[in-house]
C-alpha positions as CSV (number, residue, x, y, z in Angstrom):
1,M,-11.0,18.2,6.4
2,P,-13.3,16.8,3.7
3,G,-12.6,13.1,2.5
4,I,-11.5,12.4,-1.2
5,M,-13.2,15.0,-3.6
6,H,-14.4,13.1,-6.5
7,P,-14.9,14.2,-10.0
8,T,-18.6,15.0,-11.2
9,V,-19.0,13.6,-14.7
10,N,-21.2,16.6,-16.7
11,L,-21.6,18.0,-20.3
12,N,-19.0,21.0,-20.0
13,G,-16.6,19.1,-18.3
14,T,-13.9,15.8,-19.2
15,S,-15.7,12.8,-20.3
16,K,-16.2,9.9,-18.1
17,D,-13.7,7.9,-20.2
18,E,-11.0,10.5,-20.5
19,L,-11.2,11.0,-16.3
20,R,-11.2,7.1,-15.8
21,A,-7.8,7.4,-18.1
22,Q,-6.2,9.8,-16.3
23,A,-6.9,8.4,-12.9
24,S,-5.7,4.9,-14.3
25,A,-2.5,6.6,-15.8
26,A,-2.1,8.2,-12.7
27,V,-2.4,4.9,-10.6
28,T,0.1,3.3,-12.7
29,A,2.8,6.0,-12.2
30,V,2.5,6.1,-8.7
31,R,2.9,2.1,-8.5
32,N,5.9,2.4,-10.7
33,A,7.0,5.1,-8.5
34,I,6.6,2.9,-5.2
35,E,8.5,0.0,-7.3
36,A,11.4,2.0,-8.1
37,L,11.6,3.4,-4.7
38,Q,11.8,-0.1,-3.2
39,A,14.6,-1.0,-5.8
40,A,16.3,2.2,-4.0
41,G,16.1,1.7,-0.4
42,P,19.1,2.3,1.5
43,N,21.4,-0.4,2.1
44,G,23.7,0.1,5.6
45,R,26.7,-1.1,4.0
46,D,26.2,2.4,2.4
47,Y,26.2,4.7,5.7
48,Q,29.1,2.7,7.7
49,L,30.8,6.0,8.0
50,G,28.7,8.1,9.7
51,P,27.0,6.9,13.3
52,G,23.4,6.8,13.0
53,T,23.5,7.8,9.3
54,Y,21.7,4.1,8.3
55,A,18.6,4.6,10.5
56,I,18.0,8.2,9.8
57,A,18.2,7.1,5.9
58,R,16.0,4.1,6.5
59,D,13.2,6.1,8.2
60,Q,13.4,8.8,5.6
61,H,13.0,6.1,3.0
62,A,10.1,4.9,4.8
63,A,8.2,8.4,5.2
64,R,8.8,8.3,1.2
65,W,7.4,4.9,0.7
66,N,4.4,5.7,3.3
67,A,3.7,9.0,1.3
68,L,3.6,7.4,-2.2
69,N,1.1,4.9,-0.4
70,N,-1.1,7.6,0.9
71,V,-1.3,9.1,-2.6
72,L,-2.2,5.7,-4.5
73,S,-4.4,5.1,-1.9
74,E,-6.7,8.2,-3.0
75,L,-6.1,8.1,-6.3
76,S,-7.3,4.5,-6.0
77,E,-10.4,5.6,-4.6
78,I,-11.0,8.1,-7.0
79,E,-10.3,5.8,-10.0
80,E,-12.8,3.3,-8.4
81,K,-15.7,5.7,-7.8
82,L,-15.1,6.7,-11.6
83,W,-15.3,3.2,-12.3
84,D,-18.9,3.0,-10.5
85,L,-20.5,5.6,-12.6
């Protein structure tokens, strides 16, 4: 699988400034989502009635957190490349 594909600025495409703005907005949105997800983390007191349910919820929450961080990493790389143009 190839690495992260970066847009190429050209006369027929989206302007460099607009690509930068889009990438920046996406990075900010994912950062905000990560903050919201952190605030919504599972609390053991909310999973007392089912044995093992807290561990499952914690693992699922960690997987969501990791997925968002992977998206943030990719978008940040794209944003960084756009500023190198």
